[in-house]
Steps between C-alpha positions, in 0.01 A plus 500: 500500500634843407541764766308819445567847625265605779255775414576841646246777535531873559877500481665833429628534145826686446523775238726270302231231488219743415692689233631180339152472346580808290746285304257217419512416131167428334414210276501585132202713402433634851557867582793521745330757723178299520700186578677667794172634639322166468785285629546726802125502572496120507785480753496813717298645780340839428761685707785348300310562176478868590876512560555340161260738325673803649825396335323372187344843436822683595674294231251634243323170449136474392249408771234491225681243284273238346516125451431330163128493587498881533463500879683730740621356830202673664263288289680177582518569874127579502442133406643384835221566755694405816806709416381786285411781741839567663685466168257725313539758778877490452466534122268798540788691661697468176224562244 
């Protein structure tokens, strides 16, 4: 039987860990800015997402980037009922 890493919750993320998401490379055909926003949403808490977005916008990146289906990250997050409110509140600060 393989050993698995125990789950950890509410651990503090370093700036290095948060900002590493800014360097995520997208799959072919996916907008790089949308990919960063989506990938970070799927893995971060809202407070870390806000830290990322602060740097993301400061770097001149597009918070309104779209995926191949023409959706902004706002539209995609809205499809996640249990998580959407805090993330949409964070995004509203950068609109």
